C-alpha positions in Angstrom: 84.3 122.2 83.9 85.8 124.6 81.4 85.7 123.6 77.7 89.5 123.4 77.7 89.8 121.1 80.7 92.4 118.3 80.3 91.3 114.7 80.4 93.4 111.8 81.8 93.8 110.4 78.2 95.1 113.8 77.0 97.5 114.0 79.8 98.8 110.5 79.1 99.2 111.3 75.4 101.1 114.5 76.2 103.5 112.7 78.6 104.2 110.0 76.0 105.1 112.7 73.5 106.8 115.0 76.0 108.9 113.1 78.5 112.6 112.4 77.7 112.3 108.8 79.0 110.0 108.0 76.1 112.2 109.9 73.6 115.2 108.0 74.8 113.5 104.6 74.6 112.2 105.4 71.1 115.8 106.3 70.1 117.1 103.1 71.5 114.5 101.2 69.5 115.5 103.0 66.3 119.2 102.2 67.0 118.4 98.5 67.5 116.5 98.5 64.2 119.5 100.1 62.5 121.8 97.4 64.0 119.5 94.7 62.5 119.9 96.3 59.1 123.6 96.3 59.6 123.6 92.6 60.5 121.6 91.7 57.4 124.0 93.6 55.3 126.7 90.9 56.2 125.2 88.6 53.6 125.2 91.2 50.8 128.0 92.0 48.4 130.5 94.8 49.1 132.4 97.0 46.6 135.7 98.7 47.5 137.5 101.3 45.5 141.1 102.2 46.3 143.5 104.5 44.5 146.9 106.3 44.9 148.6 109.1 43.1 152.0 110.8 43.7 154.7 112.9 42.1 158.3 111.8 41.9 161.4 111.1 39.8 162.2 107.6 38.6 165.7 106.5 37.4 165.9 103.0 36.0 169.7 103.3 35.7 169.5 102.8 31.9 167.7 99.4 32.4 166.1 98.6 29.0 167.8 101.8 27.9 165.6 104.0 30.0 166.9 107.1 31.5 165.7 109.2 34.5 162.4 111.0 34.2 159.8 112.8 36.2 156.8 110.6 36.7 153.3 110.7 38.2 152.8 107.1 39.6 149.2 106.2 40.1 147.1 103.1 40.7 143.4 102.2 41.1 141.6 99.1 42.0 137.9 98.0 42.3 137.0 94.9 44.2 133.5 93.4 44.5 133.1 90.5 47.0 130.1 88.3 47.7 130.1 86.1 50.9 129.3 82.5 50.0 129.8 80.8 53.4 130.6 82.3 56.7 130.2 79.3 59.0 127.0 80.8 60.5 128.5 84.1 61.5 126.1 86.2 59.5 123.0 84.2 60.5 124.1 84.4 64.2 124.6 88.1 63.9 121.2 88.6 62.3 119.5 86.4 65.0 121.3 88.4 67.7 120.3 91.7 66.1 116.7 90.5 65.8 116.7 89.7 69.5 118.2 93.1 70.3 115.6 94.8 68.2 112.8 92.9 70.0 114.3 93.8 73.4 114.5 97.5 72.5 110.9 97.5 71.4 109.9 95.8 74.6 111.9 98.3 76.5 110.0 101.1 74.7 106.7 99.5 75.5 107.7 99.0 79.1 108.7 102.6 79.5 105.5 103.8 77.9 103.4 101.5 80.2 105.3 102.7 83.3 104.8 106.3 82.1 101.0 105.8 81.8 100.8 104.6 85.4 103.0 107.4 86.6 100.8 110.0 84.8 97.7 108.5 86.3 99.3 108.8 89.7 100.2 112.4 89.1 96.8 113.3 87.7 95.1 111.7 90.7 97.5 113.5 93.0 96.6 116.9 91.5 92.8 116.3 92.0 93.3 114.8 95.4 95.5 117.7 96.6 93.0 120.2 95.5 90.1 118.4 97.2 92.1 118.1 100.4 92.9 121.9 100.3 89.2 122.6 99.8 88.3 120.4 102.7 91.1 121.9 104.9 89.8 125.4 104.2 86.3 124.4 105.1 87.5 122.7 108.3 89.5 125.8 109.3 86.5 128.0 108.7 84.3 125.7 110.7 86.8 125.6 113.6 87.1 129.3 113.6 83.3 129.7 113.9 83.2 127.0 116.7 86.0 128.7 118.6 84.2 132.1 118.2 81.0 130.7 119.5 82.8 128.9 122.4 84.4 132.2 123.5 81.1 134.0 123.4 79.4 131.3 125.5 82.3 131.4 127.9 82.1 135.2 128.3 78.4 134.8 128.9 79.0 132.2 131.6 77.2 129.4 129.6 80.2 127.1 129.1 83.6 126.4 130.8 86.9 127.5 129.5 87.7 123.9 128.5 85.5 124.2 125.5 87.4 127.3 124.4 90.7 125.4 124.7 89.4 122.4 122.9 88.2 124.5 120.0 91.4 126.5 119.9 93.4 123.2 119.7 91.3 121.8 116.9 91.6 125.1 115.0 95.4 124.9 115.2 95.2 121.3 114.1 93.1 122.3 111.1 95.4 125.1 110.2 98.4 122.7 110.2 96.4 120.4 107.9 95.7 123.3 105.6 99.4 124.1 105.4 100.2 120.5 104.5 97.5 120.5 101.9 98.8 123.6 100.3 102.3 122.1 100.1 100.8 118.9 98.5 99.1 121.1 95.9 102.3 122.8 94.9 104.3 119.5 94.6 101.5 117.7 92.8 101.1 120.5 90.2 104.9 120.6 89.6 105.1 116.9 89.1 102.2 116.9 86.7 103.6 119.8 84.7 107.0 118.1 84.4 105.6 114.9 83.2 103.1 116.2 80.7 104.2 119.7 79.8 100.6 120.8 80.5 99.1 123.2 82.9 97.3 121.5 85.8 94.9 124.3 86.4 91.9 122.6 84.7 91.6 118.9 84.9 88.5 116.7 84.3 87.4 114.5 87.2 88.8 111.0 87.4 87.2 108.7 84.8 85.9 105.3 85.4 88.3 102.4 85.2 89.4 101.2 81.8 88.5 97.7 80.8 90.3 95.3 83.1 90.8 91.5 83.1 87.7 89.9 84.7 89.6 87.2 86.5 93.1 86.6 87.9 93.7 83.8 85.4 92.8 86.1 82.5 95.2 88.8 83.9 98.0 86.2 84.3 97.6 84.8 80.8 97.7 88.3 79.3 100.8 89.2 81.3 102.7 86.1 80.4 102.0 86.7 76.8 102.3 90.5 76.5 104.2 91.8 79.5 107.0 94.1 78.1 109.5 93.4 80.8 109.1 89.6 80.3 109.3 90.1 76.6 112.6 91.9 77.0 114.0 89.1 79.2 112.9 86.5 76.6 114.7 88.5 73.9 117.8 88.6 76.1 117.8 84.8 76.1 117.5 84.7 72.3 120.3 87.2 72.0 122.6 85.2 74.3 121.9 82.0 72.4 122.7 83.8 69.1 125.9 85.1 70.5 126.9 81.5 71.6 126.1 80.4 68.0 128.3 83.1 66.6 131.2 82.3 69.0 131.2 78.7 67.6 131.0 80.0 64.1 134.3 81.8 64.6 136.0 78.4 64.4 134.8 77.7 60.8 136.2 79.0 57.5 134.7 81.7 55.4 134.4 81.6 51.6 133.5 84.4 49.2 133.5 85.1 45.5 135.3 88.2 44.2 135.9 90.2 41.1 138.8 92.8 40.8 139.8 95.3 38.3 143.0 97.3 38.5 145.1 99.8 36.6 148.7 101.0 37.2 150.6 103.9 35.6 154.3 105.0 35.9 155.0 102.6 38.7 158.2 100.8 37.6 159.6 102.9 34.8 158.4 106.0 32.9 155.4 105.3 30.8 154.7 102.0 32.5 151.1 100.9 32.0 149.2 97.8 33.2 145.6 96.8 33.5 144.2 93.6 35.1 140.9 91.9 35.8 140.5 88.9 38.1 137.5 86.7 39.1 137.8 84.0 41.7 137.0 82.5 45.1 138.8 83.5 48.3 138.7 81.4 51.5 140.1 82.1 55.0 140.3 79.7 57.9 141.9 80.5 61.2 143.0 77.0 62.3 144.2 78.0 65.7 143.0 80.7 68.2 144.0 80.3 71.8 141.0 82.4 73.0 138.3 80.7 70.9 137.4 78.1 73.5 137.3 80.7 76.3 134.9 82.8 74.2 132.6 79.8 73.6 132.6 79.0 77.3 131.8 82.7 78.1 128.9 82.7 75.7 127.5 79.5 77.2 127.6 81.1 80.6 125.9 84.1 79.3 123.1 81.9 78.0 122.6 80.3 81.4 122.6 83.7 83.1 120.0 85.0 80.6 117.8 82.0 81.1 118.0 82.4 84.8 117.1 86.1 84.5 114.1 85.1 82.3 112.8 82.7 84.9 113.3 85.3 87.6 111.4 87.8 85.5 108.6 85.3 85.0 108.2 84.7 88.7 108.3 88.4 89.4 105.6 89.1 86.9 103.4 86.4 88.4 103.8 88.0 91.8 103.2 91.5 90.5 100.1 90.5 88.6 98.6 88.8 91.6 99.3 91.9 93.8 98.1 94.3 91.1 94.9 92.4 90.4 94.0 92.2 94.1 94.9 95.9 94.5 92.6 96.9 91.6 89.7 94.8 93.1 90.4 96.2 96.6 90.6 99.8 95.4 87.1 99.5 94.0 85.7 98.2 97.2 87.6 100.8 99.2 86.2 103.6 97.1 82.7 102.3 97.6 83.1 102.0 101.3 84.8 105.4 101.5 81.8 106.9 99.7 79.4 105.4 102.2 81.6 106.5 105.1 81.9 110.1 103.8 78.1 110.3 103.4 77.4 108.9 106.8 80.0 111.1 108.4 78.5 114.2 106.8 75.0 113.3 108.0 76.4 112.6 111.5 78.2 115.9 111.5 75.0 117.8 110.6 73.0 115.9 113.3 75.6 116.5 116.0 75.8 120.2 115.1 72.1 120.5 115.6 72.2 118.5 118.9 75.0 120.8 120.2 73.0 123.9 119.3 70.0 122.7 121.4 72.3 121.6 124.3 71.9 117.8 123.9 75.6 117.2 123.3 78.8 118.9 124.4 80.9 121.0 122.1 83.6 118.3 121.9 81.2 116.0 120.0 80.9 118.6 117.3 84.6 119.0 117.1 85.0 115.3 116.7 82.2 115.1 114.1 83.8 117.9 112.0 87.1 116.1 112.1 85.6 112.8 111.2 83.6 114.2 108.3 86.6 116.0 106.8 88.8 112.9 107.3 86.1 110.7 105.6 85.8 113.1 102.6 89.6 113.2 102.3 89.8 109.4 102.4 87.2 109.2 99.6 89.4 111.5 97.4 92.4 109.4 98.0 90.5 106.2 97.3 89.3 107.5 94.0 92.9 108.3 93.0 94.2 105.0 94.2 91.5 103.2 92.2 92.5 104.6 88.9 96.2 104.2 89.6 95.7 100.5 90.5 93.8 100.0 87.3 96.6 101.4 85.1 99.3 99.5 87.0 97.5 96.3 86.3 97.1 97.2 82.6 100.9 98.0 82.4 101.7 94.5 83.6 99.4 92.9 81.1 101.0 94.9 78.2 98.0 97.0 77.4 
């Protein structure tokens, strides 16, 4: 292979950096982290500065002996507040934001895992499609030669016209297969380029499988602990519980300490001046809210729904792990069997071709042998691609 040939690992890395799905998932994760920071800020002090200024004319009507005058009324105030007690609102908000952050990270991991399996599929499709096109070209060439020889023997009176017709039919079949293989190459190349942003012209052969769980129990344990989709569902349960906690906290009072400083000029009569400073505690308690009970009931229902979705996700992960583990094991066995079949079919084709040349077998046997050898080689190429795809699908379920 050329020195610049792309490996499967390089293709996966390029896809993770290139595809918009990964970029969007990463942005969602960043947004969730920002929401967590916003929730934590609810327990920190706030500072507010307000001010007004205007131009006008003030006439006190000789009150205090003051006459009319042009004034520039202005005022400013600085307020600093520190929450002391919020009934659990802040803690509930932080817990909900934490769960949302975990869910976003799990979603990013899930998108990345799914992309890895998708790239492995696209990589295998490119190699498989090229192998199929090579085999189809070879089969067409073989069928063209067989048809040519059949026509020569027919003209010489050594064989019936049936052999010519059979060879022509198999040639047309091979040409149709070649057209399909060429279309498969185009679509596989396009899919690979879109996913990775790389040229599919030079790809390394498929590597051996990455390290996989040795047993189904090991795969199941890893999935239940690290599966990103399951982690996202679990985070959804925690977020729903935190929201229910926050809904109940809405019924409780809030208490905060504050410090204010203010200045006023030209507000009530020309030359008016006033400065103030205040330190104290401010409390607020909404003693009646007709919709509070409905909000609590809604949040409780959301908790039950989230818990049900988590159980459904757990069951689905179990089912998927069993299927993926068996698929990975089966793919290895299928590849081994396909390799033996391809080798045997190749040897049988060579033997039949020799026997046909010396007149021990009819031409139809050679046509069948050529077809079987090509089909077995194509099956081996597909089995190799399915083997690596099955391995990465299993890894995606176990969170690796």
